[in-house]
Every structure is written in structure tokens, then in C-alpha cells.
C-alpha positions as semicolon CSV with decimal commas, in nm:
position;residue;x (nm);y (nm);z (nm)
1;X;13,185;9,060;8,491
2;X;12,814;9,096;8,414
3;X;12,560;9,199;8,671
4;X;12,337;8,928;8,818
5;X;11,961;8,944;8,846
6;X;11,685;8,716;8,969
7;X;11,347;8,702;8,797
8;X;11,076;8,513;8,983
9;X;10,787;8,361;8,794
10;X;11,021;8,327;8,497
11;X;10,856;8,022;8,342
12;X;10,606;8,217;8,131
13;X;10,450;8,552;8,045
14;X;10,603;8,870;8,182
15;X;10,866;8,677;8,376
16;X;11,003;8,489;8,075
17;X;10,998;8,804;7,860
18;X;11,174;9,000;8,134
19;X;11,446;8,737;8,163
20;X;11,511;8,768;7,789
21;X;11,509;9,149;7,796
22;X;11,746;9,166;8,092
23;X;11,983;8,914;7,937
24;X;11,988;9,132;7,624
25;X;12,071;9,427;7,850
26;X;12,378;9,244;7,979
27;X;12,257;9,075;8,297
28;X;12,326;8,716;8,393
29;X;11,972;8,607;8,474
30;X;11,874;8,357;8,741
31;X;11,541;8,224;8,616
32;X;11,335;8,120;8,919
33;X;11,001;7,938;8,898
34;X;10,840;7,607;8,985
35;X;10,841;7,447;8,638
36;X;11,192;7,311;8,592
37;X;11,160;7,220;8,225
38;X;11,055;7,570;8,124
39;X;11,316;7,764;8,317
40;X;11,593;7,524;8,217
41;X;11,508;7,579;7,848
42;X;11,489;7,955;7,904
43;X;11,820;7,967;8,093
44;X;11,990;7,773;7,812
45;X;11,842;8,012;7,554
46;X;11,965;8,330;7,727
47;X;12,284;8,206;7,890
48;X;12,142;8,229;8,239
49;X;12,083;7,991;8,528
50;X;11,770;7,801;8,630
51;X;11,674;7,762;8,995
52;X;11,351;7,581;9,077
53;X;11,173;7,792;9,336
54;X;10,830;7,804;9,496
55;X;10,798;8,147;9,657
56;X;10,540;8,013;9,903
57;X;10,802;7,781;10,059
58;X;11,059;7,896;10,314
59;X;11,294;7,612;10,226
60;X;11,265;7,673;9,853
61;X;11,338;8,044;9,887
62;X;11,630;7,974;10,120
63;X;11,772;7,745;9,851
64;X;11,728;8,024;9,594
65;X;11,921;8,265;9,817
66;X;12,199;8,010;9,857
67;X;12,216;7,955;9,481
68;X;12,234;8,330;9,415
69;X;12,526;8,380;9,650
70;X;12,649;8,684;9,843
71;X;12,582;8,958;9,587
72;X;12,282;9,042;9,369
73;X;12,235;9,345;9,144
74;X;11,866;9,316;9,059
75;X;11,559;9,136;9,187
76;X;11,243;9,133;8,976
77;X;10,955;9,023;9,197
78;X;10,725;8,898;8,924
79;X;10,579;8,576;9,066
80;X;10,209;8,621;9,134
81;X;9,867;8,562;8,993
82;X;9,490;8,595;9,021
83;X;9,251;8,315;9,116
84;X;8,883;8,368;9,048
85;X;8,680;8,682;8,988
86;X;8,377;8,632;9,208
87;X;8,197;8,889;9,418
88;X;8,271;8,878;9,789
89;X;7,924;8,736;9,848
90;X;8,008;8,420;9,654
91;X;8,388;8,417;9,670
92;X;8,589;8,106;9,745
93;X;8,809;8,242;10,022
94;X;9,070;7,974;9,964
95;X;9,141;8,165;9,640
96;X;9,187;8,484;9,840
97;X;9,425;8,308;10,079
98;X;9,624;8,170;9,785
99;X;9,648;8,515;9,623
100;X;9,771;8,674;9,944
101;X;10,023;8,395;10,003
102;X;10,161;8,415;9,649
103;X;10,149;8,787;9,570
104;X;10,218;8,932;9,914
105;X;10,380;8,684;10,153
106;X;10,573;8,509;9,876
107;X;10,710;8,837;9,746
108;X;10,804;8,941;10,098
109;X;10,973;8,606;10,157
110;X;11,191;8,637;9,846
111;X;11,276;9,001;9,910
112;X;11,373;8,937;10,271
113;X;11,590;8,640;10,178
114;X;11,776;8,825;9,901
115;X;11,805;9,164;10,071
116;X;12,154;9,100;10,216
117;X;12,287;9,018;9,867
118;X;12,111;9,324;9,720
119;X;12,254;9,539;9,998
120;X;12,606;9,423;9,920
121;X;12,569;9,508;9,550
122;X;12,376;9,832;9,610
123;X;12,113;9,672;9,393
124;X;11,763;9,733;9,261
125;X;11,433;9,570;9,350
126;X;11,146;9,583;9,100
127;X;10,799;9,486;9,218
128;X;10,560;9,387;8,938
129;X;10,218;9,476;9,076
130;X;9,909;9,558;8,870
131;X;9,664;9,835;8,794
132;X;9,442;9,624;9,019
133;X;9,623;9,817;9,293
134;X;9,501;10,146;9,144
135;X;9,128;10,093;9,202
136;X;8,886;9,814;9,285
137;X;8,646;9,657;9,037
138;X;8,358;9,411;9,072
139;X;8,489;9,066;9,146
140;X;8,836;9,198;9,214
141;X;8,828;9,231;9,590
142;X;9,076;8,952;9,651
143;X;9,320;9,030;9,371
144;X;9,295;9,408;9,405
145;X;9,356;9,370;9,777
146;X;9,658;9,148;9,724
147;X;9,816;9,381;9,469
148;X;9,742;9,687;9,683
149;X;9,917;9,513;9,972
150;X;10,216;9,437;9,749
151;X;10,227;9,804;9,649
152;X;10,222;9,909;10,014
153;X;10,505;9,665;10,086
154;X;10,718;9,821;9,813
155;X;10,646;10,173;9,939
156;X;10,723;10,078;10,298
157;X;11,046;9,907;10,197
158;X;11,160;10,218;10,010
159;X;11,114;10,417;10,331
160;X;11,283;10,152;10,544
161;X;11,588;10,146;10,317
162;X;11,629;10,522;10,309
163;X;11,997;10,603;10,358
164;X;12,107;10,280;10,189
165;X;12,168;10,289;9,812
166;X;11,913;10,024;9,716
167;X;11,650;10,126;9,461
168;X;11,292;10,011;9,511
169;X;11,076;10,040;9,199
170;X;10,728;9,933;9,096
171;X;10,586;9,845;8,756
172;X;10,206;9,842;8,747
173;X;10,078;9,672;8,430
174;X;9,725;9,707;8,295
175;X;9,570;9,465;8,045
176;X;9,846;9,231;7,932
177;X;9,741;8,942;7,711
178;X;9,950;8,637;7,791
179;X;9,897;8,265;7,742
180;X;9,829;8,188;8,107
181;X;9,720;8,475;8,333
182;X;9,347;8,483;8,258
183;X;9,333;8,110;8,189
184;X;9,467;8,042;8,538
185;X;9,235;8,303;8,688
186;X;8,931;8,132;8,540
187;X;9,056;7,782;8,621
188;X;9,105;7,673;8,262
189;X;8,783;7,821;8,120
190;X;8,916;7,941;7,785
191;X;8,593;8,116;7,687
192;X;8,604;8,334;7,999
193;X;8,976;8,398;7,955
194;X;8,934;8,502;7,590
195;X;8,641;8,730;7,677
196;X;8,870;8,952;7,886
197;X;9,049;9,071;7,573
198;X;8,766;9,030;7,319
199;X;8,747;9,329;7,087
200;X;9,027;9,518;7,263
201;X;9,251;9,672;6,997
202;X;9,611;9,587;7,080
203;X;9,619;9,492;7,447
204;X;9,967;9,492;7,594
205;X;10,185;9,186;7,556
206;X;10,449;9,053;7,793
207;X;10,734;9,211;7,594
208;X;10,587;9,558;7,658
209;X;10,621;9,514;8,033
210;X;10,961;9,347;7,999
211;X;11,080;9,652;7,807
212;X;10,963;9,878;8,091
213;X;11,133;9,661;8,352
214;X;11,463;9,660;8,162
215;X;11,444;10,039;8,122
216;X;11,382;10,095;8,493
217;X;11,661;9,855;8,588
218;X;11,917;10,024;8,363
219;X;11,869;10,385;8,473
220;X;12,170;10,554;8,637
221;X;12,218;10,432;8,993
222;X;12,094;10,758;9,147
223;X;11,763;10,747;8,954
224;X;11,475;10,564;9,121
225;X;11,153;10,508;8,926
226;X;10,911;10,484;9,217
227;X;10,615;10,365;9,011
228;X;10,537;10,322;8,642
229;X;10,180;10,250;8,533
230;X;10,165;10,089;8,189
231;X;9,831;10,041;8,012
232;X;9,726;9,986;7,651
233;X;9,567;10,291;7,492
234;X;9,236;10,104;7,489
235;X;9,229;10,089;7,869
236;X;9,155;10,432;8,011
237;X;9,094;10,283;8,358
238;X;9,023;9,945;8,511
239;X;8,651;9,992;8,449
240;X;8,674;10,171;8,111
241;X;8,808;9,963;7,824
242;X;8,744;10,044;7,459
243;X;8,642;9,747;7,244
244;X;8,610;9,791;6,870
245;X;8,796;9,971;6,594
246;X;8,945;10,317;6,622
247;X;8,809;10,586;6,391
248;X;9,007;10,633;6,068
249;X;9,175;10,297;6,106
């Protein structure tokens, strides 16, 4: 019988790629996201299950837990996102509230609901945070704060579960070029979204992070990868990104 995992935010980007990678690694994947058509197509493709879920809703997450059942081997907390990149002085604080609700409270809600099933299976929890949690940058106060809070939640949970064989891991991606992340952040402004990656030689793609998640999830049960930071070579730090061509090709 294959192991069961849940991937939140599975309708696109890192979530969809992770669902595919974990299915290839032998998991039966519960694809959880709000867009039914996308996760149903993905679940059919990989032989998994689709469960429509909004992580900001108590009732929706309770329904996810019921659909998963009494035992769960792996939870990938991937649902999240950034909204806006304005300085605090001009920030729309409804964006900040939305980021906190989605990245922090939503992740906590899913983790809490599925923890009994993870406990029964002696499972693994992977939090997908961001290098935004590593250091602040201009215009990133809301998103950096949300991802730093998510990181603290993962670290606290690891301490709280000490003595119980549940692994708590964190993947912290840097610049990952996907179809939606920056476009959503800039509210559909494609020029702004494209400018994030302009001139960057080989930014990460979703499959790079999915590969890291699958590797972490398939380590021996006694091995816990506390945190893995994954950046493209071009990104030395949040504030230092090389744009251009490398010497000698």
C-alpha cells in the first residue's frame, strides 16, 4: 500500500510540480487547492485524489481532514502567496492581512487539522517558506514578515513534537519563476511580473523545488532536514541578483 501525502496549493507552480514529483516517488497524492478543474486534471494525471480546499476556511480544512482519513504520511504546506510590494508608508494593509491569513494562519489551520493523522503514521511535515524569511528587502515588509512567521511556526512545532516521531522540515526557495507568483503579487501587471526575472540567467523553476521536497520527504525516517535554502546561482542574496551573461558563456 502506497504512502499518502497532501499537497496544498497544488493547482499550479511549486504545488503542482511537487504533486507530480511525489507521485513519481510512490506517494498517493491528495491534491488540495481552490481551483477544482486544475486539481481534478492533475489528480487524474498522477493517479491521485483531488480535494477542493481553501486553507483560510475552517469548514473547508475540516472537510480536507475528513477526506484524508485517519492516517497521513506526508503534508506539504505549500499554499501561500505574496500580494503587493509597496513600502510600509504606502502599503495597502488589507494585502498584509491577506498574506498573514494565507501563509501563516492558513498553514497553521491545515497543520493542526491533519496532525492527528500525521501522528498516527509517524509522518513528515514540509513547510514551503521563502528566502523572504531570511532577510527583509524594500517593499517586502508584509511578505517577509509572513514568511518569517511561518518559519517560526515550523521551528516551534519541531520543538513541541520532540519525543514523537514526526519530522518537521522547511524548504526555503529563492527566485522561482512560475506562471503565477509574481503576476498575482503585482495584481496582473505582466510588465512588473516579468521585470522580476529580467536578465536573470536561469532562475529556478517549480520542478527544482519539487525535487528538493521529494528528496527531503524520502530520507530515512530518522533523518530530519530542518531547513534547506534553495536559490539560483544568480541570486547571492535577496538584495544581490546577477543579471546578464556569465563570463566564458
